[in-house]
Kinemage of the C-alpha trace (Angstrom):
@kinemage 1
@onewidth
@group {chain A} dominant
@subgroup {mainchain}
@vectorlist {calphas} color= white
{ca tyr a 1} P -16.797 -2.345 14.760
{ca leu a 2} L -15.269 -0.901 17.925
{ca asn a 3} L -18.202 1.468 18.440
{ca arg a 4} L -20.625 -1.428 18.026
{ca leu a 5} L -18.658 -3.540 20.509
{ca asn a 6} L -18.547 -0.691 23.024
{ca lys a 7} L -22.331 -0.223 22.769
{ca gly a 8} L -23.117 -3.942 22.963
{ca ile a 9} L -24.565 -3.965 19.445
{ca leu a 10} L -24.261 -7.103 17.322
{ca leu a 11} L -21.339 -6.724 14.913
{ca gln a 12} L -23.355 -8.062 11.961
{ca ala a 13} L -20.178 -8.549 9.944
{ca asp a 14} L -20.750 -10.254 6.595
{ca pro a 15} L -17.232 -11.786 6.474
{ca thr a 16} L -17.955 -13.729 9.671
{ca val a 17} L -21.098 -15.187 8.090
{ca ile a 18} L -19.169 -16.212 4.985
{ca phe a 19} L -16.575 -17.861 7.248
{ca ala a 20} L -19.277 -19.588 9.315
{ca asn a 21} L -20.852 -20.991 6.141
{ca asp a 22} L -17.430 -22.116 4.854
{ca asp a 23} L -18.322 -20.803 1.400
{ca phe a 24} L -15.866 -18.197 0.190
{ca thr a 25} L -17.528 -17.931 -3.223
{ca val a 26} L -20.372 -15.882 -1.692
{ca lys a 27} L -20.540 -12.328 -3.026
{ca arg a 28} L -23.786 -11.318 -1.316
{ca val a 29} L -24.852 -12.328 2.190
{ca thr a 30} L -28.613 -12.836 2.428
{ca gly a 31} L -31.406 -14.806 4.127
{ca lys a 32} L -30.415 -18.437 4.488
{ca leu a 33} L -26.725 -17.675 5.006
{ca leu a 34} L -27.592 -15.456 7.973
{ca gln a 35} L -29.312 -18.363 9.742
{ca val a 36} L -26.199 -20.532 10.088
{ca gln a 37} L -25.764 -21.840 13.633
{ca ser a 38} L -22.194 -20.893 14.428
{ca leu a 39} L -20.505 -18.790 17.091
{ca tyr a 40} L -18.828 -17.042 14.144
{ca asn a 41} L -22.209 -15.698 12.997
{ca thr a 42} L -22.061 -12.146 14.345
{ca tyr a 43} L -25.642 -11.549 13.210
{ca lys a 44} L -26.755 -14.011 15.924
{ca tyr a 45} L -24.063 -13.881 18.593
{ca ala a 46} L -22.808 -10.802 20.434
{ca gly a 47} L -19.186 -9.819 20.781
{ca leu a 48} L -16.202 -11.096 18.909
{ca pro a 49} L -16.168 -14.536 17.299
{ca pro a 50} L -14.273 -17.254 19.194
{ca gly a 51} L -11.241 -16.892 16.915
{ca pro a 52} L -9.918 -14.999 13.919
{ca ile a 53} L -11.495 -15.456 10.498
{ca met a 54} L -8.308 -14.358 8.738
{ca met a 55} L -4.870 -12.943 9.426
{ca pro a 56} L -5.072 -9.131 9.535
{ca ser a 57} L -2.488 -7.079 7.689
{ca ile a 58} L -0.030 -4.858 9.544
{ca asn a 59} L -1.917 -1.851 8.114
{ca ala a 60} L -5.192 -3.148 9.570
{ca ile a 61} L -3.625 -3.627 12.991
{ca asp a 62} L -2.062 -0.149 12.842
{ca ala a 63} L -5.420 1.335 11.843
{ca val a 64} L -7.042 -0.083 14.978
{ca leu a 65} L -4.208 0.901 17.283
{ca asn a 66} L -4.042 4.446 15.860
{ca arg a 67} L -7.698 4.962 15.026
{ca asn a 68} L -9.468 8.271 14.751
{ca glu a 69} L -12.343 8.567 17.191
{ca asn a 70} L -15.747 8.736 15.503
{ca lys a 71} L -19.406 7.972 16.158
{ca tyr a 72} L -19.943 5.600 13.252
{ca ile a 73} L -22.093 2.576 14.034
{ca tyr a 74} L -22.819 1.355 10.508
{ca met a 75} L -20.668 0.491 7.519
{ca cys a 76} L -21.450 -0.705 4.037
{ca ala a 77} L -19.214 -1.499 1.086
{ca lys a 78} L -19.064 1.316 -1.442
{ca glu a 79} L -21.205 0.867 -4.506
{ca asp a 80} L -18.160 1.403 -6.767
{ca phe a 81} L -16.660 -1.926 -5.570
{ca ser a 82} L -13.426 -0.107 -4.707
{ca gly a 83} L -12.941 -2.110 -1.524
{ca tyr a 84} L -13.716 0.959 0.578
{ca his a 85} L -16.767 1.564 2.756
{ca asn a 86} L -19.385 4.206 3.445
{ca phe a 87} L -19.832 4.872 7.164
{ca ala a 88} L -22.894 6.194 8.973
{ca glu a 89} L -23.913 7.282 12.451
{ca thr a 90} L -27.634 6.637 11.995
{ca lys a 91} L -29.749 3.785 10.676
{ca ala a 92} L -31.344 6.181 8.159
{ca glu a 93} L -27.940 7.141 6.731
{ca his a 94} L -26.958 3.480 6.614
{ca glu a 95} L -30.119 2.519 4.727
{ca ile a 96} L -29.226 5.053 2.013
{ca asn a 97} L -25.722 3.571 1.717
{ca ala a 98} L -27.040 0.001 1.775
{ca lys a 99} L -29.551 0.761 -0.988
{ca lys a 100} L -26.785 2.145 -3.206
{ca tyr a 101} L -24.775 -1.025 -2.670
{ca arg a 102} L -27.755 -3.361 -3.204
{ca asp a 103} L -28.619 -1.501 -6.410
{ca ala a 104} L -25.022 -1.874 -7.630
{ca leu a 105} L -25.096 -5.614 -6.853
{ca asn a 106} L -28.405 -5.982 -8.688
{ca lys a 107} L -27.043 -4.081 -11.693
{ca arg a 108} L -24.173 -6.584 -11.869
{ca asn a 109} L -26.568 -9.532 -11.423
{ca ile a 110} L -24.927 -10.533 -8.149
{ca phe a 111} L -27.616 -12.319 -6.181
{ca arg a 112} L -25.517 -14.805 -4.188
């Protein structure tokens, strides 16, 4: 997200949309959820949300403070549901990763 922030690109972070909708049962962020009027909706509002959406772990804080420089702009959850992400520098690369993840969600009948 740091590269997106530095370039002035919307964060488009699904967890912020889930938080904004106050529905933590959501497994797939789509259409109507993205329209929520909330400053926490990073698909609509630039920059960081007005406050935290959760308490980050020490490991997450360390990862930001000691990050490796990269040119990644896009991220998408891995299609193996491991909790890890695929990263991409270009929209075309991201679309490939996103399709893999969408296909995996569809295969598991996860539509919401």
